[in-house]
C-alpha positions in Angstrom: 25.3 18.9 16.2 28.9 18.3 15.1 29.2 21.9 13.8 27.7 23.4 16.9 29.9 21.3 19.1 33.0 22.2 17.3 32.3 25.9 17.2 31.5 26.1 20.9 34.3 23.7 21.8 36.9 25.7 19.9 35.6 28.9 21.3 35.9 27.5 24.8 39.3 26.2 24.2 40.5 29.6 23.0 39.2 31.0 26.2 41.1 28.3 28.0 38.3 26.0 29.3 36.0 23.7 27.3 34.3 22.3 30.4 31.1 24.5 30.2 30.4 23.7 26.6 31.0 20.0 27.1 28.8 20.0 30.2 26.0 21.5 28.2 26.0 18.6 25.8 26.5 16.0 28.5 23.4 17.5 30.2 21.4 17.1 27.0 22.5 13.4 26.8 21.4 12.9 30.4 18.0 14.3 29.7 17.8 12.1 26.6 18.7 9.1 28.8 16.0 9.9 31.3 13.5 10.1 28.5 14.7 6.7 27.1 13.5 5.2 30.4 10.1 6.9 30.0 9.2 6.2 26.4 6.5 3.7 25.6 6.6 0.6 23.4 5.5 2.4 20.2 7.9 5.3 20.6 11.4 6.2 19.6 13.8 9.0 20.7 15.8 11.1 18.4 18.8 13.4 19.2 19.7 16.5 17.2 17.3 15.6 14.4 14.0 17.3 15.3 15.3 19.7 18.0 17.7 18.8 20.7 15.7 15.8 21.7 12.4 14.4 20.2 10.1 11.6 21.2 7.9 10.3 18.4 5.3 7.6 17.9 6.6 5.1 15.4 3.3 4.6 13.6 2.4 8.3 13.2 5.6 10.2 13.5 3.9 12.6 15.9 5.3 13.3 19.3 7.1 15.9 21.4 10.2 18.0 20.7 12.4 19.4 23.4 14.9 22.3 23.5 17.2 21.7 26.4 19.0 24.5 28.1 21.6 24.1 30.9 21.9 27.8 31.8 22.6 30.0 34.8 20.3 32.9 35.8 16.6 33.4 35.4 14.3 32.9 32.4 12.5 36.1 31.4 10.1 36.8 28.6 13.0 38.5 26.6 15.6 35.9 27.5 17.3 34.6 24.3 16.7 31.0 25.4 12.9 31.7 25.2 12.9 33.9 22.1 15.4 31.7 20.2 13.3 28.6 21.0 10.0 30.1 19.9 11.6 31.6 16.8 13.1 28.2 15.8 9.7 26.4 16.4 8.1 28.8 13.9 10.6 28.1 11.0 9.4 26.1 8.0 12.3 23.7 8.3 11.2 22.6 11.8 7.8 21.2 10.8 6.0 22.0 14.1 2.9 20.3 12.7 4.5 17.0 13.5 4.4 17.6 17.3 1.6 17.9 19.8 4.0 19.4 22.4 6.9 21.8 22.0 8.9 21.8 25.3 11.5 24.3 26.6 13.4 22.3 29.2 15.7 24.5 31.3 17.6 24.7 34.5 16.6 28.3 34.8 14.1 29.6 37.3 11.3 32.0 36.6 10.4 35.1 38.6 6.8 35.1 39.9 6.2 38.7 38.7 6.8 37.8 35.0 3.6 35.8 34.5 5.8 33.1 32.9 5.0 30.7 35.8 1.4 30.6 34.5 2.6 29.9 30.9 1.5 26.3 30.9 -1.9 27.1 32.3 -3.2 29.5 29.7 -4.3 28.7 26.2 -2.5 29.6 23.0 -4.3 32.8 22.1 -3.7 34.3 25.6 0.0 33.2 25.4 0.2 35.0 22.1 -1.4 38.2 23.5 0.8 38.0 26.6 4.0 37.6 24.6 2.9 40.2 22.1 2.4 42.9 24.7 5.8 42.3 26.2 7.5 42.2 22.8 5.9 45.4 21.6 6.9 47.2 24.7 10.6 46.2 24.3 10.6 46.7 20.6 9.7 50.3 21.2 12.7 50.5 23.6 15.0 48.9 21.0 13.7 51.1 18.2 14.2 54.2 20.3 17.8 53.1 21.1 18.5 52.3 17.4 17.1 55.6 16.2 19.3 57.5 18.7 22.3 55.6 17.5 21.4 56.3 13.9 21.1 60.0 14.6 24.6 59.8 16.0 25.8 57.7 13.1 26.5 54.9 15.5 23.8 52.4 14.6 26.5 49.8 14.0 27.1 49.9 17.7 23.9 48.1 18.6 25.1 44.9 20.1 24.8 41.7 18.1 22.6 40.2 20.8 20.2 43.1 20.7 20.2 43.0 16.9 19.2 39.4 16.9 16.5 40.0 19.5 15.2 42.9 17.4 15.0 40.6 14.4 13.2 37.9 16.3 10.8 40.3 17.8 10.0 41.7 14.4 9.3 38.2 13.1 7.1 37.2 16.0 5.1 40.4 15.9 4.5 40.3 12.1 0.9 39.7 11.1 2.2 37.5 8.3 3.5 35.1 10.9 0.7 35.3 13.5 -0.9 32.0 12.6 2.3 30.0 12.8 3.4 31.7 16.0 0.0 31.1 17.6 0.2 27.4 16.6 3.7 27.0 18.2 2.7 28.8 21.4 -0.5 26.7 21.8 1.7 23.6 21.9 4.5 25.1 24.0 5.4 24.0 27.5 8.0 25.5 29.7 9.6 23.1 32.1 11.8 25.2 34.3 13.9 25.0 37.5 15.2 21.6 36.5 18.0 19.9 38.3 21.5 20.7 37.3 24.0 18.2 35.7 25.1 16.7 39.0 21.7 16.5 40.5 20.1 15.1 37.4 22.7 12.3 37.2 22.1 11.5 40.9 18.3 11.4 40.3 18.6 9.1 37.3 21.1 6.8 39.1 18.9 6.7 42.2 15.7 6.0 40.3 17.0 3.3 37.9 19.9 1.5 39.6 18.4 0.5 42.9 18.8 -3.1 41.9 22.5 -2.8 41.6 25.5 -2.2 43.8 26.9 1.3 44.0 29.8 0.8 41.6 27.8 -1.3 39.2 25.1 1.4 39.2 27.6 3.9 37.9 28.8 1.5 35.2 25.1 0.9 34.3 24.5 4.6 33.7 27.8 5.1 32.0 27.2 2.2 29.6 23.8 3.5 28.7 25.2 7.0 28.0 27.9 5.4 25.9 25.3 3.6 23.9 23.4 6.8 23.1 26.5 8.3 21.5 27.9 5.2 19.7 28.5 5.6 16.0 26.0 2.9 15.3 23.2 4.9 16.9 24.4 8.3 15.5 24.6 7.0 12.0 21.2 5.5 12.3 19.6 8.9 12.4 20.6 9.2 16.1 17.5 7.1 16.9 17.0 5.1 20.0 14.0 2.8 19.8 12.0 1.5 22.7 12.8 -2.1 21.8 16.6 -1.6 21.5 16.8 0.4 24.7 14.8 -2.1 26.7 16.9 -5.0 25.3 20.1 -3.2 26.4 18.7 -2.4 29.9 17.7 -6.0 30.4 21.1 -7.2 29.2 22.9 -4.9 31.5 20.7 -5.6 34.5 21.3 -9.3 34.0 25.1 -9.0 33.6 25.5 -6.5 36.4 23.1 -8.2 38.9 24.2 -11.8 38.6 27.6 -12.7 40.0 27.7 -15.8 37.9 26.3 -16.0 34.4 26.3 -19.5 32.9 27.8 -19.9 29.4 25.0 -20.1 26.8 24.1 -23.5 25.5 24.0 -24.0 21.7 23.5 -27.0 19.5 26.4 -28.5 17.5 26.4 -27.5 13.8 24.8 -29.9 11.4 26.8 -31.6 8.6 25.2 -29.2 6.2 26.3 -26.2 8.3 29.9 -27.5 8.3 30.1 -27.6 4.5 32.2 -25.1 2.5 35.1 -24.6 4.9 37.8 -26.8 3.4 39.6 -23.9 1.8 39.3 -21.4 4.6 42.5 -19.7 5.7 42.4 -21.3 9.2 42.0 -24.7 7.6 44.9 -24.2 5.3 47.1 -23.1 8.2 46.4 -26.5 9.9 47.1 -28.5 6.7 50.4 -26.6 6.3 51.8 -28.2 9.4 50.2 -31.6 8.7 47.4 -31.3 11.2 44.8 -32.7 8.8 43.4 -34.9 11.5 42.4 -31.8 13.5 40.6 -30.1 10.6 37.1 -31.6 11.2 37.1 -30.6 14.8 38.5 -27.1 14.0 35.6 -26.5 11.5 33.1 -27.7 14.0 34.4 -25.3 16.7 34.7 -22.5 14.2 31.1 -22.8 13.1 29.7 -23.3 16.6 31.6 -20.4 18.0 30.4 -18.0 15.3 26.8 -19.2 15.8 27.1 -18.5 19.5 28.5 -15.0 18.9 25.7 -14.2 16.5 22.9 -15.5 18.9 24.2 -14.4 22.3 26.8 -11.6 21.9 26.7 -9.7 18.6 24.6 -6.5 18.7 24.7 -6.3 22.5 26.8 -3.3 23.4 28.3 -4.7 26.6 28.9 -8.2 25.4 30.4 -6.9 22.2 32.9 -5.0 24.3 33.6 -8.0 26.4 34.2 -10.1 23.3 36.7 -7.5 21.9 38.6 -7.7 25.2 38.6 -11.5 25.0 40.0 -11.4 21.5 42.8 -9.0 22.7 43.6 -11.3 25.6 43.7 -14.4 23.5 45.9 -12.7 20.9 48.3 -11.5 23.6 48.5 -15.1 24.8 49.2 -16.3 21.3 52.0 -13.8 20.8 53.6 -14.7 24.2 53.4 -18.5 23.5 54.6 -18.1 19.9 57.7 -16.1 21.2 58.5 -18.9 23.6 58.0 -21.6 20.9 60.4 -19.7 18.6 63.0 -19.6 21.3 62.7 -23.4 22.0 62.9 -24.1 18.3 66.0 -21.9 17.9 67.9 -24.0 20.5 66.4 -27.4 19.3 69.0 -29.6 17.8 66.6 -31.6 15.6 65.0 -28.5 14.0 61.9 -30.5 13.2 59.4 -27.8 11.9 56.4 -30.0 11.8 56.9 -31.5 15.2 57.6 -28.0 16.8 54.5 -26.6 15.0 52.2 -29.4 16.2 53.4 -29.0 19.8 52.9 -25.2 19.6 49.3 -25.7 18.3 48.5 -28.2 21.1 49.9 -25.8 23.6 47.7 -23.0 22.3 44.6 -25.3 22.5 45.4 -26.1 26.2 46.3 -22.6 27.3 43.4 -20.8 25.4 40.9 -22.2 27.9 42.4 -20.1 30.7 41.2 -16.8 29.1 38.0 -15.5 30.7 35.1 -14.0 28.8 32.9 -11.6 30.9 30.3 -12.0 32.2 30.4 -15.8 31.9 31.4 -18.1 34.7 33.4 -20.4 32.5 34.1 -20.4 28.7 33.4 -23.7 27.0 36.4 -25.5 25.4 34.9 -25.4 21.9 34.6 -21.6 22.2 38.2 -21.1 23.2 39.4 -23.3 20.3 36.9 -21.7 17.9 38.1 -18.2 18.7 41.7 -19.3 18.0 40.6 -20.4 14.5 38.7 -17.1 14.1 41.9 -15.2 14.8 43.8 -17.5 12.5 41.2 -16.9 9.8 41.7 -13.1 10.1 44.2 -12.1 7.4 44.9 -8.8 9.2 46.4 -10.8 12.1 49.6 -12.9 11.8 48.3 -15.9 13.6 49.9 -19.1 12.4 51.0 -22.5 13.7 54.2 -23.0 11.7 57.5 -22.5 13.5 59.7 -22.0 10.4 63.5 -22.4 10.0 63.7 -18.7 9.3 62.3 -18.0 12.7 64.9 -17.0 15.3 65.0 -15.4 18.7 64.1 -11.8 18.6 
């Protein structure tokens, strides 16, 4: 998909507007999101791996593959959306044998006089005969046009679009390919006249966010769309499992529906769980300013906080984002308080480093509890203190308690 997106995107940018190309991909993601709500427990959804979107049964690998087209105009038997789709289904690299249904999902309408509206009602052999008669008729027209151009030494003038159609028609009409074409057509379904981008979004929002306020409903859908295109999902084969999606929907529904979410309860760490932390960076920073008496409590808060993150936050998209924001807010508070502490020390006559450092540490413990972590009503004291030590243990951050003699007002 990355290559397709970049080519279409760059082409659109050259023309001056990338909006149509981007809308096409956004439409594909919305269709995928709609299907995520509809898959069953033993199914998973894939994007851009087995077609635009595929739904497969986890235990057999069989399922349904969709080609999604956001396109203006009408779908005709010779439209490139139909021919391209059928042609692609027949290629060896596609492995159509893995699917019981091959779906062309399009916003285009179909004229009543084309017989395409009856496509889904007739069996595979009749579809093949129907398509063959149309293709033979138009192949004759293309051949006549090509022969005329050749006589005039202008055969290179045949448009690229028509050249591609002629190639596809030749492939689909070849007796060598009859069996694979018939197999594809026997599984094919055309889902036409589907809602456009705006209407599809409204339909999904109306159907799946009735339990939420208007604004929270929009955030609910936006978060789910964001989940589908996160690097974690993309790098995992762009797979969305039923269990993972249901877990996220439940989490979001809980967080967006409840005005107050109580802070999770978790047991204190055992003595065994608190072992092995004596030489951690955050412990050494406490010892450096003679806060040895605070080490045992710091280790307890550090371990308990990490356990809570692992059990109740990590791996949950929304809460992961909330935690990152909490860390940023806590670090901003640290920097502001540290700047003030440096200034006080600069003007302090005694210049007592240990005393100033201890006071700063205690000030941070007290002020850290003011930082809010969404969606919880109130953060427990141990968590605020534990997060301070997690920041201090991060060697990429300059979090320390020492107010040194070299420190001055900046």
